[in-house]
N, C-alpha and C positions, 0 to 999 in steps of 0.2 A: 422605592426599591427596598427590599428587606436587607437588613444587615447580615452579612455572611459570617459563618463561623470562622475562627482563625485557621489558617492553612500553614502547614509546616513544609519546608522546601529543602531540596538538596541543592548542590552548588550550581546555580544557574545565574546568568547575567540578564537583568531585566532590559528588554527592548520594547519597541512599539508593537501593539496588537493590531491584527488585521486579518481579513479573510484570505486564505492561502498565503498569509504573511505575518501573523502576530508572533511575538516571541516573549520569553521572559523566564521567570523563576519557576521551578517545578514543584508539584505537589502530588501526593498519592492519596487516593481515597480509601485504600484498604491496608496499606502497610506503612508504618512510620519510618522515615529515613533515619540514618544514624544520627544521634544527637551531636556527635562530634563535628559534623559539618552542616547541621541544620540551622536555618535562619528564618525569621518570620517573613510573611508576605511583604514584598517590596524591597527586601534587603538583598545583598549580594554576598557571594562567598568566592574564594579563589577557585578557578577551574581545576579539574583533575589534570595532573601531568600526563601527557600522551605517552602510552607505552608502544607507540608505533611511529613509523615515518611513512609518508605518502609519496608514491612514485607516479608521475603522470605517464599514461599509456597512449592516450589519444584525446582529441577535442571534437565536440559536436555542437551544433546549434539546437538548443531546446531539447535535449534528450529527455526521455521519460522513463524508459525501462531497459533492462538488460537480462540476458540469460546465457547459459552455456549449452553447446551442443557438441556432438561427436566426441563424447568422453572428455570434454573440456578443451578440445583442440581449437575450437572457434567460440567466439562470443558474438551474440546478436545485440545490437543497440537500436532502439526505436527513437525517432524524433517526432515531435508533435506535428511538424509541417507535412508529415506523410512519407518519410523515408525510413527504410530499415537497412542497416549496415551490418555486414559481417566482417569481423576482424580476427586476425591471429594475434593474441596478446603477446606472443613470444617474438613477434617480428613487426615490421612496418606494414604488413599486408592489411588492406582495407578495400572493400568493394561494396557497392550498393546492390541490394537484392531486388531483382525485378519481380513484377507481378503483384505489387502492393495495391490494394483497392483504393479508390478515391476516398479522401477523408474530408470532413467538414472541419476546417482548421480555423481557430480563433478563440480568444479567451482561454479557458482551461481545456478546450477541446482540440482534438486532432488524433493522430495515431498514438495509442496508449501502450498497454501491456503486451509483453511477448514472453511466453514460457514454453519449455519443451513439453510435449505430450508423451504419454506412455507409448513406447515403440514396440509393436508386436513382431517386428522383423529387424532386430539390431544387426548391424554389420554392413548394411548397404550404405549408399550415400544419399539416401532420401530419409529425412527426419521429420516426423509429424510435429507440428507446433500449434499453439493457440495464440491468437493475437486479438486485440480489441481496438476499436476506433470509433469515431463519431460520424454518424451518417445523417445527411440532411433529409428532412421530411417535407411535407407540404406547408405552405403558408408561413415560412420562417421557423418551422419547428425542427428539432434535431434530437437525436438520442444515441446512446452507446449501443454498439453491437459487438458480439464476439464471433470470431470465425475460426475454423480449423483448416489447416492447409498442410501440404507436404513441402518441406524445404529441400530443394535439390542442391547438392554440393558436388559440382563437377569441376575440379581444378584443371582438367585437361582441355576444357572448352572455353573460348572467349565468352565473357558474361555468363559463366557457368553457375551462377547462383540465382535461383529463382523460386518463387512460390508456385505450386501446382495444386490443382484440385481444391481451390479455396471454396469453402461452404460456410455460410452464416448459420450458426446453431443457436443463437440467442440474441434478443434485442430488448432494449428498454421499452416498456409499454405503460403509458402512451409517450410518444414524442411530444416535447413541449418547447416553448421558446426559451431563449437565454443560452448562455455558454458556460455555465458553472455547475459544479457538483455532479459530474458524471460518474466519478469513482472508477469503475470498470477495471478493477484488479482481478486477476485470475490465479487460482492455485489448484493443483491436483491433490486429491486426498491420498493419504498413505496406502489405501487399498488399491490405488491405481484403477479404480472403477468409476470415480466421480470427480467432478470439478465444482469448485465454489467460485462465485463471482460477486463482487461488491457492486451494488447499484445505488448511486447517490440519489438524494431526494430533489435534485435539480433546483435548489434554492426555492422550493415551493412549500416547505414545511410539512403540511398536512399529509402529503402522500406517504410519508414515513409510517403513518398509522392506518393507512387505507389498504385493506387486504385485497381490494380488487385491482390493484396495480402493483408492479414490481419495483417501483421507485422507493428509495429509502430502505432497501432490504439487502440481505445476503441470500442468494439463491444457490440451490444445489441441483446439479444435473448429472445425468449419465454422460459418458465421454462423447456421445454423439448428439447431445443436446436434449434428449428425451427425459421424461420425468421419472425419477426413482420412486419405486413403490413405498419406500420408507420415509419419504418426506412428510413432515407433520401435517400438512394440509393437502396431501395428494388427492384425497377423496373429493375435494371441492372442485377440481378441474381448473382449466384456464391458467392464467398467469399465477393465480393463487397457489396452485399445486407446485410451482417452482420454489416457493418461499421456504427458507430455512430459519431465518430470524428477521425481526422487524425493529423499527424505531431507530434507524441509522441516518446520520446526516451526510457525511462524505468520507467513506472508507477508502483510504489510499494505500493500505498495506494489508496483506493476508499472509499468514505463515503457520504451518503445522510444526509442532515440536516433536521430539522423539517419542513421546507418550501418545501421540495422535490427537492432541488437543489443538483446536484451531483458534488462533489469535488474530485480532484485527486492530490496526491503527486507524483512528478516526479523527478527522479535523472537526473540532467543535465550533460553536459560534464564537462570541467574544469571550475567550477563555473556554475552559471545559474540554480541551483536547483529551482524547481517551485512548487507552489500550483496553480492548474488551476480550474476554474469554467467551468465544461464541458457542452457545448451546442450542440444541435442537428446540425450535419453537419459542425461544425466549424473545422478550420485547425489551429493547434497550432504552426506550423512553422518549427519544426525541420526536417532536418538539415539546412533549409534555413536561419532561424533566431534563436537566442538564446542570453540570457544575459551572457553566458559563452563563452569559446573558446575551440577549439580542443586541445586534449592532445599533439599534435605535436607543439602547439604554434600558429598555424594558426588561424586567427580571424574568428569569425562568426558574421555577422551583428546583432546588437541589435534589439530587438523589437522596432518598431517605428510607430507612428500614420500614417495610410494610407497605410501600407505595405501589407494589405490584409490578415494578420494573426491575430489570437486572442492572446493577451498578457496575461501573467500570472497575477493572483490576488495578488500573493506575490512571491518573489524570493530571493535567497541568492547568494552572491559572495564575498568571497570564500564560498565553499560548506559546507553543514552539512550532506549530503547524507540522505535525508528523505526516510523512509521506510514505515512501517504501519501507518495508520491514522484512527482516530475514531472521530465521532461527539459526543460531550458531552452536555447533558442537564439535568443532574441528580441533586439530592438533597444533596448528600454527600459533594460536593464542590460547593456550590451555586454561588460563584463568577465566576465559570468557565462556567456557563450555556451559551448556544448558542455559543460554541467554537469548533474549531477543535484542537485535540491533535495529535501531530506528533512525531513519534519515529525518532531519529537521530542516524545514525550509526557512521560515522566518527566524528560527532559532539558530540557524547556521551552525549545525552541530551534528555529531554522531552520538547517539544516546544508547546506553546499554542497560537492560533490565534483566535481573536474575530471576529465573523461574523457580518457584518453590511450591511444587504441587499445583494447586489452582490459584495461587497468588503470585504477585510480582513484587520485587524489591528494587527500588532505584539503586543502580550500582555505579554508573559512570556517565559523565557528560563531557564530551571533548569538543571545544570550539574548533570549527573548521574554516572560519573566515568567509566562506561562501555558502549560499543556500545549497543544501544537499537534497536531491530529488529521489535517489535510489540507493539502496544498499543490497548487496548480493553476496552470499556465501559461495565461493567458487571452489574449483577443484583442489583437493588435498588441503582443505581448510583455509584457503586464502580468503581475504575480504576485499570487496570492490565497492567503490562509491562513484556515483554520477552526480556531478554538480548540476545546478539548474540554470537555465537561461542561455544567452548567446555565448558562443565560444567556451562552452562548459567543458571541464576536464573529466575524463575517466581516470580514476585513481586506484592504484593497487596498494593496499596497506601491508607493510612488513614490520616485524618486531623491531623496536628501537634498539640500536646497538649500545 
């Protein structure tokens, strides 16, 4: 294995490294951290003092994602085993939503993302949403799918919360065996005309560079799942026409900033976790290049100038296992404005990265004691976290007194 160049780190505590579970000190490949709290690889530094307190709102078993609907009146929380809950964050109200499709649950798979869709008829009690889940195929194969549905909110009727008119608009092609690296995050573009979906390479490596499949890619679709004419490979047809960017491993977070730039949090191999600025037609290199290594110990060449691949805007080695990510520009935490908030699984932390044009600067790393699966910017600038695993808490962050 080649010797790696020195890595400078912000204040992170080194833990064990693993798939969906490594953690450690942080490094960035494009911006140097402040020298006042930088240490060399393998060292530690005191964590940032938390400027917030966390209030428990509810608990769920293996939650995966959350979103707000009805102008923030309700929150939706998905769980991997295949349940979708609607809650009123201001009260103890909680109810299971009916009409969820069957999911193939196990490993990293199950019910996944849920987001609000653009609503052409606001004001009624039917809200369009997108959700993703894992669907079984033949001969032990499986893959992620994305569907669009109408969420019925009828507080006057018993069990008045249900999905209607569910339609699958996208699926991973091909379905393969295994239960890892589905990704299946969804985000609506600022133009409210397109959606982007992260599609993992399913622990198969080479599909990330194979243009005949949509594994290891970020895809761009019209709201109904059709192919936009402006996609970089639209003229090639088939699944290739869906592709917006290539060379991805396991993208577990997507967020647009206020300037319309799309950012992705991606879980790397052994080390090499990334935040990428997603560009039309770009190739992010996996598995040809990475700032991490294979779990076998085999080296992967680092990103290097002139290698033909797009390098990450920020990266960690050892890993923190980045999951959900949100753009924050709210008033509740004014010093966090124009930042990305990243949930860290094995890192057991909330991480903040400050956006400076097309670059990122590591700003804060707050240990949270538990694995964090999801972060969401809520109504009026609030910040919400979902822990990972059984009996996991939904937390609302408020400024420390």
